[in-house]
N, C-alpha and C positions, 0 to 999 in steps of 0.2 A: 738241558745237561742235568739238573737233579735230579729227572727220575732215572736217565741211566747210572747213578752213583747207586740211588736208594737199590737199583735189581742189583749191583754189582754185591752189595753188601748182605742182601738176603742170600745173595750165592753162598756167601763167604762164611754168613751162619749157619746154612744147610751144612755145609764143609766140618763143620767144628760138631756138630750133633751128629755128624755120621762118626768121626773120629772117637766122642762121647761115650756112642752106642758100642762100636768095634771095643774099643780099649776097657770097656765094661764085663764086656763077654772071659773076658781073659783075666787071669790072675793079679794082673798089674800091668804100672807103664813101663815100658823101658827108658833112661836117658834118652835117648835119642825121639821118641814117641812123644816125649815131654818137651824136648826143645821145639820139636814141630809144632805143639799146641801153641807154645809159644810167641814162635814166631805168626802162627796163621791168627792169634790174638791183636798182636801188635797191629798188623796188616788190615784186620779190621779196625782196628781205635786210627789207622794214618788214613781209611778211606771213608770212615766217619766224617775226621777234619774235614778233608778235603769235598767231603758232600756239602758240610756246612758253610764252608769257606761258599762254596759255587752256588747254595743257596744265599747267602749274603751278596755277592756278585749279580746275581739275576734280581735280587731287589734292588740294589742299587741301581741297573741299567732298567730296571723297569720305570725305579723314579725318575731316571735322568728323563728317560721319553714324557712320562706323562709331564716333565716339568718344560720340556722344549715344545712340547704338544699345546701345552695351556700359554707359552709365551707366545706359539705362532698362534694363537686364536686369542690372545691379545694385540699382537700385530694386527691381524687383519680387523680385531674390530675399531680399533685405533686411525686404521687409514679407510675405514669405510664412514669414520665421524670426522674424518678428516676432508675428504670426499663431500659429504654434506655438508658441512664447514664452508667448502669453497665455493658450492654451489650456488647457496644460498646469500655467498656476498656476491657472484656476479648479476643474481636477482634483487636485490638492491641495488647496486649501480646500474642494473637496466632501468628500473624503475625512475630512476632520480634521473636519468638520461633523458624519457621521456618525458618525465617532467619539464622537467626544462623548458626542453622543444613546444612544450606544450601551453607554458609561460611566453614563450618567444609567438608563437601565432595569437596567444591573447595579446601580449602587447601590441604587435602591429597594429590586429583588428583594432583595437581603441584610438592607437595613432592616427591611424585613418577616419577615423568616425570624427576623433576631436583635432584634428590637427584641420587648420584652413585649407580650402582649395585655392592655388594658386592660378591667377590666371596665365591663362598662355604667354609667351612673351611677346609683342608688336614685332610683325617685320623692319626689317631695316625700313627708314621710307626710298621710296624709288627715287634714282639718280632720273635724272631730265637733262638732255640737252638736245640742240637744233643743229642740224647738217640741213642745209640748203640744198645740196644735191638729190636727197631722197626726200622731204617734202618739209613746208615751212611750221608743220606742228612740232611740238617737242617727241622725240626717242625716250622709250622709258626703258629703264634697267630689267624691268620683268614682261613688259605689255608689247615689248617690238620682236619679232619670233621671225620676221626675214625682209633681207634688205637686198634689192635687185638694181640694179645699176648698167646691168646688160647694154651695148653699145649707147650708152651714155655719153655726153657731152660735157659732163660738168667736171668743173676745174678744179685744183687745189691739190691739199694732200689726204690722206687717209687719215680721218683722225685717230688720235690717238685714244678716245672718250670710248670707241667702241670695243672696249677690252671690258667697260663697266655692264655694258648689255648682255649681261647673263641670263638672259630669255633667252636671246639670237641662237635659232637653229640655221640658218642656211644666208650666207652671204656671198653675191654672183656681184665678179665686178669684172668681168669678160668686157673684153673689147672697150675701156672707158677710158680710149686712149689720151685725155687729157686729165688725166690723174696725174700727179709728180709724186717726189718723193719716194723713201723705205715702206716695205711692210712693215707696220709697229709691232713689236715685240709684245705691247698689250692683248694681241689677237690671242693668244697663246692662253689667256683665262677664258676665253669662251667654250666654255669645257661643254658644252651642249650643241655646238657646233657640228652639223651632220656634212654641210655644204660649204666649201670655200672655193672658189672657183676666179683667178686672177691672172688669166692667158689674155695676151695681146694676140692681136694678130699681124700688126705691122708697130712700127715705132712709137715708143710712150716714154713717158718721164718716171715711170718704175724703175730704182735703183737698187742699190747696194746687194746686201747678202739674202738669203731666207732663213729665217729667224730659226736657231734652234727650239725653240719656244711653241714651235707649230707640234711640236712630239708631244704634246700632251693633251693634247684633241683626239681623245680613244674613243668618239663619237663618231667621227668623221667617214663619210664613206665615198666620197667623193672630193678629189685633191688636185686641181689645177693649176700651178705654178710657171708658165709659159711667157716672160715676156724678154725685150732682146738688151732689156738694160740690167736682168741680176745678173751679178759676179760671183764670182766664189765658188764652194763645193755644194755637194748635197750633203742636208746634215745625217747624218746617221741614225738619227735620233726619230728620223722618219719611220723607222724600223718598228713603232712602238705603234705604229697605227692601224694595228690587225682588222679594225672594221672596213677596212676600206677595200672599195669594189672597182674605184676608178683612181688612178695617179698617172697625170700626165707635165710633162718638164717639156714637151716640145713646144720652139721656136724660141728656146734658150739661149741664142747663138752664143752665150757670153761666159753659162758654166764651164767651169773646169773641174781637175781632181778626176776620180775615179768613180764606179757606180759602186754603194757602197754592198755592199755581201746582205747586210740588214735587209735590205729589200725582200730577199727570199724567203722573209719569213712571214710576209700580208696574204698569207694560206686564201683569204676571200678574193682577191685581184683577180678581175675580168678585164682589165684593160690597162697596159701598161707601155709607154708613148715618151720616147727619149730623142725626137725625131730635131734633127737642124741643134746640134749642140757639140760644144767643144770635149766633152766627158773623154777620157783617156783609160789605157790598160785592156782589161778583157773584160768580157761579157763573166759576170757570175754564173759557177755551175751551180750555185745557190736557184737560179731561178726553175731550173726542174722540179722543185719542191710548189712552183705555184698549180697544180693543177687543175684549180679552175679556169686559167686564163686562154682567153677565146681572141684576144688579139695582144701581139708585143712586136713594137715597132722602134728601130734601133737605125733611123736611117739617118744619112749624112750627116754622123760621126766620123770625122777624117781620123781621129785622132787613137780611133780602136782599132789598132793593129794585131789584131789574134783570129785565131780558127773558131767556127760557131761550135759550141761546147754540145759532146753530145748528150748531156740530161735534156737538152731541152727536147730531143726525142717524147720525152716523157710527158709533156705537154698534149693528150690527148684532145682537147675540146679544143686546141688553137683552129681556129679557119682564117683566120692571117696572121702573116710574121713576113715583118720587109724589113731585108740590109741594107735596101737600094741607097748608095752613096756611101757606106761605109768602108774602111780600108781592112776587111777582112782575109787572113790568108786561108789558102787551101781550099777547097772544094768544102760544099757541105757534108757531113757526116752521115753516113748510111740513115742512121736512129731517124735523122730528121727528114732524108728522105724518104723513107717509108712511110712517114705520117701526111705527104700531099701525094703519095702515089694513087690514090683512092679518089685524088682532084676534088676533095671533100676540102682544102683549105687551097689559100692565093699563098703564094712562097715567091716573096722577090729578093733576089739577090742584088741586081745590077738594074740600073735605070730602065732596060730593052728588056728583063727580060721576068717572065711571067712564068708560074707554075714549075719550076726550074727543079724537077723531081730529078734528074739525071744528071 
């Protein structure tokens, strides 16, 4: 803008010079010419003032720009100083934390070196008791691992002290017909037990209900609870014994109630036997989940008055399936018939019907 003003001013000066030269060639200036010259002089003065004002404005703007640029540079410098300060603080904090960790490690190492080593706690004293049915020698809570009284003529009750034999893995009382009393609830403490068999071929003195505490024996692989003196219902807690491969309730003619659906969770089962008892209701459809099953027996269960579930057709590993003597309704479902159509499975639905696939 200042350059344009100076250009205009120079043009006006040239015009005035030309006017004076023309006037000097004549004999004098007329009044009109004097007025014109005066007007031009005033215009030149005004333009000079505008040029001066523009120059001052430009100087002010330049100063303002320089001031703003300086301030921005100062801000940038301050920002960089602040970031450097924060980085330095973070570095100091990180170093302090690492030092604390090193000190803790050193303290633990010193403590492990200087602290006396505590001797291992001695094991609790072994519990000993004598059961004449087994041996004249005492039975130990840790040393006794197997008790086999199959076909024994031993008399008396099952001692509750057996619950202290925590090392016991097998307890076989099958056909120990002279035993009396109930099944001790303390057997639920034998958490290492893999086999428990209390089945009796004929009348026995074992009475009472099946203890729900047996559901704590999660290592059991074989469980047999078949005696004609057992009463009550089947505990649903037995559905927790997921390691079972054999579960037998045959010969338990006094058991009542329904078959627990929770038994459908025992997916490792290979044998399941409900022969000769008075359980009622229906056959759980959950049995279709027992895909490892090779033998399923629900014989002489006169209180089961329901059709055979179609889900049993999923048991493709079954080689023996019997419902002989049970009060089932209707014909076997097609899914079950298809299992034995190849002759690979023995299927009983009546006393005199074998391979009843049609």
